[in-house]
N, C-alpha and C positions, 0 to 999 in steps of 0.2 A: 405538730402535724398540721400540715397547710392545707385548707380548703378555698377554694377558689370561690365566689358571691358573680355569677355573671350577669352584669348591667348593661347599659350602652349608652355611649357619650351623652342624650338627652337624660338620662336620669344622675350621672355619677355629680358627687360633688364641685363645684367649681367651673363646669363644664360654662359655654358661651350662649350655649342652646338650651340648658337644662327646661324642663318643663316645670308648669304650677302644679303637678302632683307627687313630684318629683321627693317631695317629704315624706311621700310611703318608702322610696328608698331607704333613709335617712331612717324611719321607726324600724323596717327591718335590722338593717345593722345594728340600732339599735338592744335591738331583744337578741340578735344571734352571736356580736361580737364575745360577750361576758358569760354568754347560756358555752356558749363552744367553748371557751377559754377555760371553763370550769373542769374542761374534761381532756385539757391539752390539746388543744386542735387552737388553729390561729385561721381567723375569714379575713379574708383580702377580697375588698369588691375589683373588679376589674371588669373593661367592656368586652364584649364577648367576641367582636371582630379589630381587638387589639394585634397589629402583626406584629408586636415583639412578646409578645405573652408566654411564658416557657410552660404551656400545660401540663409537660411531666414532674415538674417541680412542684403539684402538688400532688395529693393522697387521692382528693377528691374534688370536682366542681357540681356545684348547687345552680342551677338555672334560675336564674333571680328578676329583676325586673329588666329586662331585654325588650322595651319598649318602642321597637322598631323593626321588630322583626315582621309585620307584616307586609310592609313595601319593600322586603328581601329576602323570602322566606326559599327559594332555594341557597341562596346564601349562606341564611341561615343554620337549615336543616343540613348542607354540604359542611359546613362548619364545625355542628355538634359533632358530626360523625367523625371528623378529625380529632376533636378533642376527646371524644370517647377511646382514641386510640392511643392514646398518649397515660391519659386519668379515667377514674369512675366517673361517670356523668350520673347524673339525676336530677330529674326523673330520663332516663333513659333514650336515645332518637329515634327508637322507632316506638314509643309510645307519644313522643312529641309530632313524630311525623303523623301519627294518625291524629292525632289531637287537633291537630296544627289548620283543618279545613274543615268547615263547621259540621260539612257531610259525616262525620263519625254519629251525630247524632241520630241519622237514623239507620244505622246498627245498634244503637243502643233501644233505640225504637222498636227495630227490629226483635229485639231482647226482654220486651215487654216494658222498657220506660216508658211513660205519659210525657209527651210530649207538647206542645203550643201547636197547633195547627201550620203546619208550614210550607209552601211551597218552594218548591228549587229550580231556579234560575241561572242558567251557566249565559246569559247573555241579554240584558234586560233593555227594553225600549220602549215606548210609553204606551204601544199598544199591548205588549205583555204586561206592562201595567195595569192595566184597564181594567184586560181581565182580571189579575187577582184580585180585585173588589169581588166583579162576578164569583167568581171560585168560593170565595169565604161570603161571601152575602155580606159584608160590611165596610162600612165607610170610612174606616180609620185603619190604617194597614201601617206596619213597620219597614223597612227593609234596610239589612244587613249585608256585608258583603262575607263573601265564606269565608275569608281570608281577613281576618280582623280581629281588632279587641278597642277595649274604652269607648264606643259607639265612635270610631273615626269613619267618618262619609255614610253614616248611618243616615238613615230619613223619614220622619214620620209623617204619611199626606193623610189628606183628605180625598174623597172619590174628586175627578174631574181637576183637582190640582196641577199644576205646572208638574209635569215630572223631570228633574235635575237630572243631567249626563250619571253618570254608573257604568266604567266602562269596564268592570269587578264582576267575577261570580256572585250571585246574590243570595239570598234568602226572602222572604216573603212570610210575616207573619199576622193575623189581625192583632191590633192592640188593645192588651187590658186590661182595664182602667183601674184594677188589685194593684199595677204599679204603683199608682200613685196615692191609693187609700190607704194597703197594708204596705209596699214596699218591697224590694226582692230580699229574700234570705238566703244566706247565705253559710252553707256548713263545713268547719275546717277540720281536715282529718289528718292526722301526723301517722303514718305507718298501718294505713287503715282502723286505726282508734279516733274516734272524735275528738276533737282540744275542742271546739268550742262554736258558737253560732252569735249570727245578728244580721239585724234587718237594713238592711238601705235603703235611704229616700230622698226622693227630689228635691229640689228649692221648688219654693211654688212656682207655680205657669210653668214646670219642664216636668218631662218626665226621665232623662235621663238618671240613673240613682250615682254617677262616679264621681271623686268629689271637683275633678277638674271640671265641672258643670254647678258644683257646689253641694252636692249630696251629700249628704250628714248619716253614719253611723252608729249602730245603738248595741251594745252585746243585749243578747234574752238568753232567756232558758226555753230552749224549744221544747211542743209536747213529742210523749211519746212518739205520735202517727208523722207525726211532720220530721223528727229525728228518725226513722226509721224507712221516711220515704226518701231521703236523702243515702243514708245506709243501703239500700235497697239500686239503688244509681252505681254507689261506689263496687257495691258488689256483683256486679254486669263483668268486674278486668278480671281477667284471667289472676291477677296480683295484685295486692296492694302497693301501690307508688309511695315513694317516700313522702310525698305532700299531695294531698286534693285540695281542691273548693268546689262545695255544691251548689251552683245557681239555683234557686228556683222561683219561683211564681204561682201562685193561687188561682189556682181555677176558680171558674161562675160556681162550680158543685159545691168547694171549699178543700178539695184535695190538691197536693201541690204539684204542680209541673214542672219538668226541668226545662231552665234557660242553656245552662253554660256546664258542660264537666272539665273547671280549668286545671290541665297538665302539667298546661308550661309557665307559664310566668306570671302566676294569679300573686297578686297581694294579698297575704293572707293575718292581716288585721290581726298584730302583735300587739299593740293597745288595748283593744276587743279583749284579747287574748291574753294574759299578763306569762303563762305556762308554754308559751307557743317557742322561746327560744333555747326553753332547757326539753322539751319533749321534741324539737329536730338533730337539735345537741345528742342528747342520747339514742336517739334513731339512729346517728348519720355513724356512731361512735358503736354501735352494734353491725353496721352494715361492713364496718372497715374492721372487723376483726380477724 
């Protein structure tokens, strides 16, 4: 039984434009290939936009390291709809479409999830940026794309600093020092069941926790309260997705705040969670029965 693992040209081995963090793709394949093989499934990585891909030849497709979709979001979402018409796609295109724009966070907030205070801006300008500092009463803000990932086109600005061009719809949040003091906590779930957790810390002098910027990860055993907060976020969905990563940051009161509910193409940290491959293989087998 063949399973496609959707990647992109920037993460596939041998690509002349391969990303510096594409080793994470390799870690995922190292975890998935033997685990799926033990259950009679063959996993092949293939670019989501490969014009020669025969999606109907696969029993299912898993959205993996499609780490260029944010600059081609309409094409990406349309392609996922086409793939789903030919095979089983996980996570589902409807869930991906909802999760692809960070305004989904507003819906989760309305369902009771605690977020970092956020200002949503469709068109950024120096005046709008200046007003955001007054809105939050903060001298230190982070500006993020509403459709984006990996800190691409993200800016941390101090009050009065020059405002760079931000041509995309943005979200603005006050900078929380806990990202540097403790780090970002990630909770990995497979089919709604907790798999493992880790803390991601930025390199000295930075606040971005991604490996592309020198961030490092450490496996942790979360407290019951922290794990409960992550479970509560996932519980706001109508049904559990094949995989989910809940990224959270501690607020000033000690409770966790949701940064992202990653349902599209998150790296799932198999090095920190060595049972991930088996968990995903078993979950996939259940769904294909």
